[in-house]
C-alpha positions as CSV (number, residue, x, y, z in Angstrom):
1,M,-32.9,150.1,13.7
2,A,-30.6,152.3,15.7
3,L,-30.6,152.0,19.5
4,P,-31.1,155.1,21.6
5,P,-27.8,157.0,22.1
6,A,-26.2,156.6,25.5
7,S,-26.8,159.4,28.0
8,D,-25.8,160.1,31.7
9,S,-29.2,158.8,32.9
10,S,-29.6,155.8,30.6
11,T,-28.4,152.4,31.5
12,C,-28.2,148.8,30.1
13,L,-29.6,146.4,32.6
14,V,-27.7,143.1,32.4
15,T,-28.9,140.1,34.4
16,G,-26.6,137.2,35.1
17,A,-23.6,139.7,34.8
18,S,-21.3,138.2,37.2
19,S,-19.6,135.8,34.7
20,G,-19.7,134.2,31.3
21,I,-21.7,135.7,28.5
22,G,-23.4,138.2,30.7
23,A,-20.1,139.7,31.9
24,E,-18.8,139.8,28.3
25,I,-21.9,141.6,27.1
26,A,-21.5,144.2,29.8
27,R,-17.9,144.7,28.6
28,V,-19.0,145.1,25.0
29,L,-21.7,147.6,25.9
30,A,-19.3,149.6,28.2
31,A,-16.7,149.7,25.5
32,G,-19.3,151.3,23.2
33,G,-19.7,154.1,25.8
34,R,-22.8,152.8,27.4
35,G,-23.5,152.8,31.1
36,V,-24.5,149.5,32.6
37,T,-26.3,148.2,35.6
38,L,-25.0,144.8,36.5
39,T,-27.2,142.3,38.4
40,A,-26.6,138.8,39.7
41,R,-26.5,136.9,43.0
42,R,-22.8,137.3,43.6
43,K,-22.3,141.0,44.5
44,D,-18.5,140.7,45.0
45,R,-18.0,139.7,41.4
46,L,-20.4,142.4,40.2
47,E,-18.4,145.1,42.0
48,E,-15.1,143.8,40.6
49,L,-16.6,144.0,37.1
50,A,-18.1,147.4,37.7
51,Q,-14.8,148.8,38.8
52,E,-13.1,147.4,35.7
53,L,-15.7,148.9,33.4
54,S,-15.8,152.3,35.0
55,E,-12.0,152.6,35.1
56,R,-11.4,151.3,31.6
57,H,-14.2,153.0,29.7
58,G,-15.3,155.9,32.0
59,V,-18.9,154.9,32.0
60,H,-21.2,154.5,35.0
61,A,-21.4,150.8,36.2
62,D,-23.9,150.2,38.9
63,T,-24.5,146.9,40.7
64,V,-27.6,145.4,42.2
65,A,-27.4,142.0,43.9
66,C,-30.5,140.0,42.9
67,D,-31.8,136.4,42.5
68,V,-34.0,137.0,39.5
69,S,-35.9,133.8,40.3
70,N,-37.5,135.6,43.2
71,T,-40.4,137.9,42.3
72,A,-39.8,140.2,45.4
73,A,-36.1,140.5,44.6
74,R,-36.9,141.5,41.1
75,R,-39.3,144.2,42.3
76,R,-36.6,145.5,44.7
77,M,-34.0,145.6,41.8
78,V,-36.3,147.6,39.7
79,Q,-37.0,150.0,42.5
80,T,-33.2,150.4,43.1
81,V,-32.6,151.2,39.5
82,E,-35.4,153.8,39.5
83,Q,-34.2,155.4,42.8
84,R,-30.7,155.9,41.2
85,G,-32.4,157.9,38.4
86,R,-31.4,155.4,35.8
87,V,-33.5,154.8,32.7
88,V,-33.3,151.3,31.3
89,E,-33.0,151.7,27.5
90,I,-31.4,148.4,26.9
91,L,-32.4,145.2,28.7
92,I,-30.2,142.1,28.6
93,N,-32.0,139.0,29.9
94,N,-29.0,136.8,30.3
95,A,-29.5,135.1,33.7
96,G,-30.1,131.4,33.4
97,F,-28.9,127.9,34.3
98,G,-29.3,124.3,33.3
99,S,-29.2,120.8,34.6
100,A,-28.2,117.4,33.3
101,G,-29.8,114.0,33.9
102,R,-33.0,112.1,33.6
103,F,-35.8,114.4,34.7
104,Q,-37.0,111.8,37.3
105,D,-33.5,111.8,38.9
106,L,-33.3,115.6,39.2
107,D,-34.4,117.8,42.1
108,P,-37.8,119.1,41.2
109,E,-37.3,122.3,43.2
110,D,-34.2,123.1,41.2
111,E,-36.1,122.4,37.9
112,I,-38.9,124.8,39.1
113,R,-36.3,127.4,40.0
114,M,-34.9,127.0,36.6
115,V,-38.2,127.8,35.0
116,R,-38.5,130.9,37.2
117,T,-35.1,132.1,36.3
118,N,-35.0,131.2,32.6
119,V,-38.6,132.0,31.8
120,E,-40.6,134.0,34.4
121,A,-37.9,136.6,34.9
122,V,-37.6,137.2,31.2
123,V,-41.3,137.8,30.7
124,D,-41.5,139.9,33.9
125,L,-38.6,142.2,33.1
126,C,-39.8,142.6,29.5
127,G,-43.3,143.4,30.8
128,R,-41.8,146.0,33.1
129,Y,-39.5,147.8,30.7
130,V,-41.0,147.4,27.2
131,P,-43.9,149.7,27.7
132,E,-41.6,152.4,28.9
133,M,-39.3,152.0,25.9
134,I,-42.3,152.3,23.6
135,D,-43.4,155.5,25.3
136,R,-39.9,156.9,24.7
137,G,-39.9,155.7,21.1
138,G,-36.7,153.6,21.4
139,G,-35.0,150.8,23.2
140,G,-33.7,147.3,22.8
141,I,-34.1,143.9,24.4
142,L,-31.6,141.0,24.1
143,N,-32.9,137.7,25.4
144,V,-30.3,134.9,25.7
145,A,-31.8,131.7,24.5
146,S,-29.7,128.7,23.2
147,T,-29.3,126.3,20.4
148,A,-31.0,123.9,22.9
149,A,-34.1,125.9,21.9
150,F,-34.4,124.3,18.5
151,Q,-35.3,120.7,19.6
152,P,-36.2,118.8,22.8
153,I,-33.2,117.3,24.5
154,P,-33.4,114.2,26.7
155,R,-31.5,114.6,30.0
156,Q,-31.9,118.4,29.7
157,S,-35.7,118.4,29.2
158,T,-36.4,121.4,31.4
159,Y,-33.5,123.5,30.2
160,A,-34.3,122.9,26.5
161,A,-37.9,123.7,27.1
162,T,-37.2,127.0,28.9
163,K,-34.9,128.1,26.1
164,A,-37.5,127.1,23.5
165,F,-39.9,129.4,25.3
166,V,-37.4,132.3,25.3
167,L,-36.8,131.9,21.5
168,S,-40.5,131.7,20.7
169,F,-41.3,134.6,23.0
170,T,-38.6,136.9,21.7
171,E,-39.4,136.2,18.0
172,A,-43.0,137.0,18.5
173,L,-42.1,140.1,20.7
174,H,-39.9,141.3,17.9
175,Q,-42.8,141.2,15.5
176,D,-45.2,142.8,18.1
177,L,-42.7,145.7,18.4
178,R,-42.5,146.6,14.7
179,G,-42.9,150.3,14.1
180,T,-42.4,151.2,17.8
181,G,-38.8,152.1,17.7
182,V,-38.1,149.2,20.1
183,T,-36.4,145.9,19.0
184,A,-36.1,142.5,20.5
185,T,-33.4,140.0,19.7
186,A,-32.8,136.3,20.7
187,L,-29.2,135.3,21.1
188,C,-28.8,131.5,20.7
189,P,-25.3,130.4,21.8
190,G,-24.2,126.8,21.4
191,P,-21.5,125.2,23.7
192,T,-19.6,128.1,25.2
193,K,-16.8,128.2,27.7
194,T,-18.4,129.5,30.8
195,E,-19.4,128.2,34.3
196,F,-22.6,126.8,32.8
197,A,-21.2,123.3,32.5
198,E,-20.0,123.2,36.1
199,V,-23.3,124.4,37.4
200,A,-25.3,122.0,35.3
201,G,-23.1,119.0,36.2
202,I,-21.8,118.6,32.6
203,D,-18.3,117.0,32.0
204,E,-16.1,120.1,31.5
205,N,-13.9,118.1,29.1
206,L,-16.8,118.5,26.6
207,M,-16.1,122.3,26.7
208,E,-12.6,121.8,25.2
209,V,-13.7,120.4,21.7
210,P,-12.0,122.6,19.0
211,G,-14.3,124.0,16.5
212,L,-17.4,123.2,18.5
213,V,-17.0,125.3,21.6
214,Y,-16.9,129.1,21.4
215,S,-15.8,131.8,23.8
216,A,-18.2,133.9,25.9
217,E,-16.7,137.0,24.2
218,Q,-17.6,135.7,20.7
219,M,-21.2,135.0,21.8
220,A,-21.4,138.5,23.5
221,R,-20.1,140.4,20.5
222,A,-22.4,138.6,18.1
223,G,-25.4,139.2,20.4
224,V,-24.8,143.0,20.8
225,S,-24.1,143.4,17.1
226,A,-27.4,141.6,16.2
227,L,-29.2,143.8,18.8
228,E,-27.7,147.0,17.3
229,R,-28.9,145.9,13.8
230,G,-32.4,145.0,15.0
231,R,-32.2,141.3,14.1
232,R,-34.8,139.0,15.4
233,T,-32.5,136.0,16.0
234,V,-28.8,135.3,15.9
235,V,-27.1,131.9,16.1
236,P,-23.3,132.7,16.2
237,G,-20.9,130.1,14.7
238,P,-21.2,127.8,11.7
239,T,-21.5,124.6,13.8
240,N,-24.2,126.2,15.9
241,R,-26.1,127.2,12.9
242,I,-25.9,123.8,11.4
243,G,-27.1,122.2,14.6
244,A,-30.0,124.7,14.9
245,L,-31.1,124.0,11.4
246,A,-30.9,120.3,11.9
247,G,-33.0,120.6,15.1
248,R,-35.7,122.6,13.4
249,V,-36.1,120.4,10.3
250,S,-35.5,116.9,11.5
251,P,-38.4,114.7,12.5
252,R,-38.9,114.7,16.3
253,A,-38.7,111.0,16.6
254,V,-35.3,110.9,14.9
255,V,-34.0,113.9,16.9
256,L,-35.1,112.4,20.3
257,E,-33.6,108.9,19.5
258,V,-30.3,110.3,18.2
259,L,-29.9,112.7,21.1
260,D,-30.8,110.1,23.7
261,R,-28.2,107.8,22.2
262,F,-25.4,110.1,21.5
263,Y,-25.8,113.4,23.3
264,P,-22.9,113.3,25.9
265,V,-24.7,115.0,28.8
266,G,-26.1,113.5,32.0
267,K,-25.2,109.9,31.1
């Protein structure tokens, strides 16, 4: 299913665009001639990236500082995009973060904010833009899930659950949208060299394992390619696909015991 062609008024709204996979997705889209609207909390980084994209690719690159965990902030972001005359034809729900540790030892407010960022914002923005895309007869949504979505993970209980929601929601949305001209794709990265580990409190040495950890650019290119082809789900990288399959078919009792014993996060 082809995505709508780029135009002066159309834009790709990318959340969590200040770094990592979000920034790389924006680069891939801009390289393809598509204008972007970059949103995240760190406006200075957004502006640096916007300047890079507009100078390198000659596309419009707008910025909107927004904490997508906040309902009012999301509403203001939507209004700002509208006031600029931009039409969101591609939505990239990339904003998200994780944590590491036994649930009982983590800050409950941070866990709740994670749910609002990883889950609530995804549903809210899809609810805002999907009906408009259907009315126009075209559009695309790329929701960033994770290989963590395929099984519960001790010491990352909330994070894995939020990504399981994103995966399930997106796969069902993909089916709901059949015949509308709009498509929804779930991107499920595995370990990726981004700021995620630092924010989550994960040992950054784990992000240096050859053959297991991929680059943000690799994940971004795979995600945009899958979106352009109208795929329901993409799990880039052979080790990630093996892990996702094992998570789906293995008995829960076995998965939980193995991960609790050997998963090197939040020890």
